[in-house]
C-alpha positions in Angstrom: 26.6 -92.6 142.5 26.9 -89.4 144.5 26.2 -89.4 148.3 23.2 -87.2 147.7 21.6 -89.6 145.3 22.3 -92.5 147.6 20.5 -90.6 150.5 17.6 -89.8 148.2 17.3 -93.4 147.1 17.3 -94.7 150.7 14.7 -92.1 151.6 12.5 -93.2 148.7 12.9 -96.9 149.6 11.9 -96.2 153.2 9.0 -94.1 152.2 7.6 -96.7 149.8 8.1 -99.4 152.3 6.2 -97.3 154.8 3.1 -96.8 152.6 3.2 -100.5 151.6 2.9 -101.4 155.3 -0.2 -99.2 155.7 -3.4 -101.2 156.4 -5.4 -99.2 153.9 -5.1 -98.4 150.2 -2.8 -95.3 149.8 -2.1 -93.1 146.8 0.6 -90.3 146.8 -0.5 -87.3 144.8 1.2 -84.2 143.7 -0.1 -80.7 144.8 -2.0 -80.7 141.5 -3.6 -84.1 142.6 -1.8 -86.1 139.9 -0.9 -89.7 140.9 2.7 -90.1 141.9 2.8 -93.6 143.5 0.8 -95.9 145.8 0.7 -99.3 147.4 -0.6 -102.6 146.2 -3.8 -102.2 148.2 -4.6 -99.2 146.0 -4.3 -101.4 142.9 -6.8 -103.9 144.4 -9.3 -101.5 145.9 -9.2 -98.5 143.5 -8.1 -100.2 140.3 -5.1 -98.0 139.8 -2.4 -99.4 137.5 1.3 -98.8 138.0 3.1 -97.4 136.1 0.4 -96.7 133.5 -1.7 -94.4 135.7 1.2 -92.3 137.1 0.8 -88.7 136.1 -3.0 -89.0 135.7 -5.3 -86.6 137.7 -7.0 -88.5 140.6 -10.4 -87.5 139.1 -9.6 -89.6 136.0 -9.5 -92.6 138.3 -12.2 -91.7 140.8 -15.0 -90.4 138.6 -17.7 -89.5 141.1 -19.5 -86.2 141.6 -19.5 -86.7 145.4 -15.7 -87.0 145.3 -15.3 -84.0 143.0 -17.3 -81.9 145.4 -15.2 -83.2 148.3 -12.0 -82.0 146.6 -13.3 -78.5 146.2 -13.7 -77.9 149.9 -11.0 -76.5 152.2 -11.6 -78.8 155.1 -10.8 -82.5 154.9 -11.4 -83.4 158.5 -14.3 -85.7 157.6 -14.0 -88.5 155.1 -15.9 -88.9 151.8 -18.0 -91.9 151.0 -18.1 -93.1 147.4 -18.8 -96.3 145.4 -15.7 -98.2 144.3 -14.7 -97.6 140.6 -14.2 -101.3 140.1 -17.0 -102.8 142.2 -20.5 -101.3 142.4 -21.3 -103.2 145.5 -18.3 -101.9 147.5 -18.5 -98.6 149.4 -15.2 -96.8 150.0 -14.3 -94.2 152.7 -11.8 -91.7 151.2 -9.6 -89.5 153.3 -7.2 -86.8 152.0 -4.4 -85.1 153.8 -1.2 -83.2 153.0 2.2 -84.1 154.3 5.7 -82.8 153.7 4.5 -79.6 152.2 4.7 -81.0 148.6 2.7 -84.2 148.7 -0.9 -85.2 149.2 -1.9 -88.7 150.5 -5.2 -90.3 149.7 -6.3 -93.1 152.0 -9.1 -95.5 151.2 -10.8 -98.4 152.9 -13.8 -100.6 152.2 -16.6 -100.1 154.7 -19.4 -102.1 153.2 -18.7 -105.1 155.5 -18.5 -102.8 158.5 -21.9 -101.2 157.7 -23.4 -104.6 157.0 -22.3 -105.9 160.4 -23.7 -102.8 162.1 -27.0 -103.3 160.3 -27.2 -107.0 161.3 -26.5 -106.0 164.9 -29.2 -103.4 165.0 -31.7 -105.8 163.4 -30.8 -108.5 165.9 -31.2 -106.2 168.9 -34.6 -104.9 167.5 -35.9 -108.4 166.9 -34.8 -109.9 170.2 -36.1 -106.9 172.1 -39.5 -107.2 170.4 -39.7 -110.9 171.2 -38.9 -110.2 174.8 -42.0 -108.0 175.3 -44.6 -110.8 175.2 -43.0 -113.1 177.8 -42.4 -110.2 180.1 -46.0 -109.1 179.8 -47.1 -112.6 180.6 -44.8 -112.8 183.7 -46.0 -109.5 184.9 -49.7 -110.5 184.5 -49.2 -113.7 186.6 -47.3 -111.9 189.3 -50.0 -109.2 189.6 -52.7 -111.9 189.6 -51.0 -113.7 192.5 -50.4 -110.4 194.4 -54.1 -109.5 194.1 -55.5 -112.8 195.4 -58.1 -112.6 198.2 -55.9 -114.5 200.6 -53.0 -112.5 201.8 -49.6 -114.0 201.0 -47.1 -115.0 203.7 -44.8 -112.0 204.2 -41.9 -114.1 202.8 -43.8 -114.6 199.5 -44.9 -111.0 199.4 -41.3 -110.0 199.4 -40.4 -112.7 196.8 -43.2 -111.6 194.4 -42.4 -107.9 195.1 -38.8 -108.6 194.0 -40.0 -110.4 190.9 -42.2 -107.5 189.9 -39.4 -105.0 190.4 -37.0 -107.0 188.1 -39.7 -107.5 185.5 -40.3 -103.7 185.5 -36.5 -103.2 185.1 -36.4 -105.6 182.2 -39.4 -103.9 180.5 -37.6 -100.5 180.8 -34.5 -102.0 179.2 -36.5 -103.6 176.4 -38.3 -100.3 175.7 -35.0 -98.4 175.6 -33.4 -101.0 173.3 -36.4 -100.6 170.9 -36.1 -96.8 171.1 -32.4 -97.0 170.3 -33.0 -99.4 167.4 -35.7 -97.1 166.0 -33.5 -94.0 166.2 -30.5 -95.8 164.7 -32.5 -97.0 161.7 -34.5 -93.8 161.2 -32.8 -91.8 158.4 -35.9 -90.5 156.7 -35.8 -86.7 156.6 -39.4 -86.7 155.3 -40.5 -87.2 158.9 -39.1 -83.9 160.0 -41.4 -81.0 160.7 -41.8 -77.9 162.9 -41.5 -78.9 166.6 -42.9 -76.6 169.2 -40.0 -76.9 171.7 -41.4 -74.6 174.4 -44.6 -76.7 174.6 -42.6 -80.0 174.5 -40.2 -78.9 177.3 -43.1 -77.6 179.4 -44.9 -81.0 179.1 -41.7 -82.8 180.0 -41.3 -80.6 183.1 -44.9 -81.4 184.1 -44.2 -85.1 183.7 -41.0 -84.7 185.7 -42.9 -83.3 188.7 -44.7 -86.7 189.0 -41.4 -88.6 188.8 -40.0 -86.2 191.5 -42.6 -86.8 194.2 -40.2 -88.9 196.3 -37.0 -86.8 196.1 -38.7 -83.4 196.0 -36.1 -81.6 194.0 -36.3 -77.9 193.4 -37.0 -77.9 189.7 -36.6 -74.5 188.1 -37.3 -73.6 184.4 -36.3 -70.9 182.0 -38.2 -71.5 178.7 -38.0 -69.0 175.9 -41.2 -68.9 173.9 -41.7 -68.8 170.1 -38.5 -70.7 169.4 -39.0 -74.1 167.7 -36.8 -76.4 165.7 -37.1 -78.5 162.6 -37.0 -82.1 163.5 -38.8 -85.3 164.6 -40.8 -84.6 167.7 -40.8 -88.1 169.1 -37.0 -88.3 168.9 -36.4 -84.9 170.4 -38.9 -85.7 173.2 -37.0 -88.9 173.9 -33.6 -87.1 174.0 -34.8 -84.3 176.3 -36.7 -86.7 178.6 -33.6 -88.8 179.0 -31.6 -85.8 180.2 -34.3 -84.8 182.7 -34.9 -88.3 184.1 -31.1 -88.7 184.5 -30.9 -85.5 186.5 -33.8 -86.7 188.8 -32.3 -90.2 189.2 -28.8 -89.1 190.0 -29.4 -86.0 192.1 -29.8 -86.4 195.8 -33.1 -85.7 197.5 -33.9 -81.9 197.9 -31.3 -81.1 195.3 -31.7 -78.4 192.6 -32.4 -79.0 188.9 -32.5 -76.3 186.3 -34.2 -77.0 182.9 -33.7 -74.4 180.2 -34.6 -73.6 176.5 -32.8 -70.5 175.5 -31.1 -68.8 172.6 -27.3 -68.6 172.9 -25.7 -66.5 170.2 -26.3 -68.2 166.9 -27.5 -71.4 168.6 -30.5 -72.4 170.6 -29.9 -74.6 173.6 -31.8 -77.1 175.7 -30.0 -77.8 178.9 -30.5 -79.6 182.2 -28.2 -78.6 185.1 -28.1 -80.3 188.6 -26.1 -80.0 191.8 -25.6 -83.8 192.1 -22.4 -85.8 192.5 -20.9 -84.7 189.2 -18.8 -86.8 186.8 -15.1 -87.5 187.0 -13.1 -86.2 184.0 -12.0 -89.6 182.8 -15.6 -90.8 182.6 -17.0 -87.9 180.5 -15.9 -89.3 177.1 -17.6 -92.6 177.7 -21.0 -91.5 178.8 -22.7 -91.9 175.4 -21.4 -95.5 175.0 -24.3 -98.0 175.1 -24.6 -99.8 178.4 -21.8 -97.6 180.0 -22.7 -96.7 183.6 -20.6 -94.6 186.0 -21.7 -96.5 189.1 -23.3 -99.9 188.3 -24.6 -100.4 191.8 -26.3 -97.0 191.8 -27.7 -97.6 188.3 -29.3 -100.8 189.5 -31.0 -98.9 192.3 -32.3 -96.3 190.0 -33.2 -98.7 187.2 -30.6 -97.2 184.8 -29.8 -99.2 181.7 -26.8 -97.3 180.3 -28.8 -96.7 177.1 -30.3 -93.2 177.7 -27.3 -91.1 176.5 -26.7 -93.5 173.6 -30.3 -92.7 172.5 -29.6 -89.0 172.9 -26.4 -89.2 170.8 -28.2 -90.9 167.9 -31.1 -88.5 168.0 -28.7 -85.5 167.8 -26.7 -87.1 165.0 -30.0 -87.2 163.0 -30.7 -83.6 163.9 -27.2 -82.3 163.3 -27.1 -81.1 166.9 -24.4 -81.4 169.5 -24.4 -82.6 173.1 -22.0 -80.7 175.4 -21.4 -82.1 178.9 -19.8 -80.0 181.6 -19.2 -81.4 185.1 -17.1 -81.0 188.2 -16.7 -83.9 190.5 -18.8 -83.2 193.6 -20.4 -80.1 192.2 -23.0 -81.3 189.7 -23.3 -81.5 185.9 -24.9 -79.8 182.9 -26.1 -81.6 179.8 -26.8 -79.2 176.9 -28.0 -79.8 173.4 -27.0 -77.2 170.9 -29.1 -76.7 167.7 -27.7 -74.6 164.8 -29.6 -71.4 163.9 -30.5 -73.1 160.6 -32.5 -75.8 162.5 -34.7 -73.3 164.3 -38.1 -71.9 163.4 -40.6 -69.6 164.9 
């Protein structure tokens, strides 16, 4: 055997050992998308048979119109979701990428269990949150009844019941936000979408913000373009925008400046809230939309923050195919901007 053939054989052995070690099903395809080889997981998950299926076009194996359309696109950055060809109850996530200039690799993994677990978690949170509302209402009722008795309480007990009332209020806000997040996560019905008068919505939110702002007296400025609406769900968009405004009020020092804008920006329309507060450190920016993540836990307790506001915003924007862009410099303030595509807007 020549040295060249030995080298080629060793390279092939290492390559096939490498794809066999992958955690997902993998198929190696030719530039024409014919099956060249694959690992054992591909046999179990995709039903491919070796060596019988070698040389077949991948669409002979994965017969699915969604997959066919996926192959015609030029950009494979996002995966494709299809039903398994050997198990109707199994959903597969398919990713395609090129390597080595002469090969294409198709990766597949089952995601049904993952989605089922996510659904169970959402339902659990929704059910628990709903069940908490009644006992919290009862506790608040008794606390208010005791505070309103004719005989004044001893200062010590006034402080105790004032603390209880404050914590009940905090729990009620947390429960409401959990219910809002659960509703947004589970809402995938595009039939609810309609024209939303964003100028009116933003103006109403600014008016509400002035009431929230009586203690800190921020300088709230607005720049609201008229006659630009969006196609969406008004309750969800109101929740997202209100969260950004209330965050700015909560985390900007007294007498600070807050700018609220609804403007066209090139081929986009943008809702933005800008403040001159403390700002956000670079290493914290990517974690802001994680549920329950809070930059400063002690400060969040003081402001009643739950760490759910931006998680709600993220899910609302996913539903509306919009993008949240956060820019901030530590010590100089932050800007939270929601970008809507031109196709989402309406007059």
